[in-house]
N, C-alpha and C positions, 0 to 999 in steps of 0.2 A: 502495499500500500504504499504510496507518493505524498507528496506534496499538489496540492490541483492548488495551481496560481495562477493561472490563467482559467479566466470564464471567458462564457460565450455568451451575448447577452440580446437576449432575442427582443426584451421589450423595456422601455421606459414609463413611468409611470411621468415624469416630468424630468426634468435635469438633474441628474446626477442621480436619480431615485431608481433602483434595480423591483423593476415588477414581473422578470422573470428570465430564468439562465438556460441555457443546457447544459448545465451542471452534469458532469459525469459521479453518479451516486459510488464509483467501485475508489475512487478518491475518498480517506477518511479525517482529514488530516489537512483541511480548509482555511486559505490565507487569500481574504478580500483583497488588494491592492488598493491605494490610492487613487490610480486612475483609473479604469479602461475604454478602450474604443474612444480613444479626447476626452471624456469627462472626469473631472471632480467626483468617487461617489462618494457620496452624502446619505445614501440612507435603503431599505430593502422594503417594499408595501407591494403584499401578493394580491391577485388577483380574486382570489376567493375564503372561505376557510380552512385551506394548511398555509401551512410556512411553504416556503420559496424551499428551504430547507430543511423542514423539517423532515422525520419520520427517510432518512436518510444514511443511518448510524456512522452520525461522524462522531470523532473523539476530541477531536481538541480543533478550534477557534481563531484565526485571528484575525481580523477586524480593523479597517485601512483607521488611519487618525482624525481622516475627514468626515467618517461618521455623524449623525446629524441624530437620527432616527431610525428605529427598530418598529418594525411595524409587532402587527399582531401573528402570534405565529411563529414567527418564520422561523426558531431553530427548533422548537418543539417535540417533544418524542425521539432523542437523539442519547447518544452515552456521553455525553459531556459530562468531565465532574468539576475541571476546573475552570473557569471566566474572567479575565480579568483583563476591563474592558474601559482604565486608566490611563490605557496614549491613546483611547478615543474621545481629546476635551474640547469638541464641541457640540457634543453629542450630549442634548437634553431632554429627548425621546425614549422612550421603552416601554411599546406594546405589551397589553393583557397579555399573557401565555407566551413569551415571548420567548422564556427553554423553558414551556412547562414538559415534567415529563422525561428529568435528565436526569441525570449523581450526584449531583453540582453539589461539592464539599467545601467549595472558595471560590466567592462569587466578590469581585470590588468592583466598585459602583461610584464613578467620577461626578465631584463636587458640581459636573455642569449640570444633571440631570436633573431639570426641574418636571418629569411629569410621564411617572412612575404607576404602567398598568401592575395590576398583581398575580404576575408572576413566578415569582419563586417563594410566592410562602406555597406552591404545587411542589415542593419537589422539599421532603422531610429531612435531609440529611444539609443542608444546604448553612454555610455563614458565612455570615458578610466583612468585610476586613476593611470594607470603608463604603460608606456613604454621603448621601447631605444632609445636614446635619439638616437642613430644612423645613424637614417630613416628619410632623410630631407621629404621626400616624399611617399605615395604609391602607387604600379604603379595601371593604376584604378582606381583607390579611389579620384574622383570630391569633392566628400563633405564630408568626415571625410576631403583634406585639409585643406580644408577651417576651419574648425573649430579651428585648431593647432594653 
């Protein structure tokens, strides 16, 4: 299994927002570069209820430093154990269930995040090492609030 650092974009939602891709699911270690097809990558938005990279068996994920938003269920139902989003200093939105049904034990969220869907509370083993102090609670995420 190799790293897939070159993705083919089939459809753009708007400039820099990936809407669909011809990702080869044989690759389990994913790197999305800062730029593809001459466009700066700013986020992912799914065309349907299933996320673009959901149910692919992904073990490791590296997102571009230019990321601003992740859509609903973007990387749900994979094998991710550790997610470090600290490189994504412009990330402001993480959609509901973006990382639902993974085996996350370590999650780093940059302080730039201002909109957080309740995605990680659905992973029972998670630990957060960095989170925006402006969030006193997480809507719909009672189990996580008790750990704060």
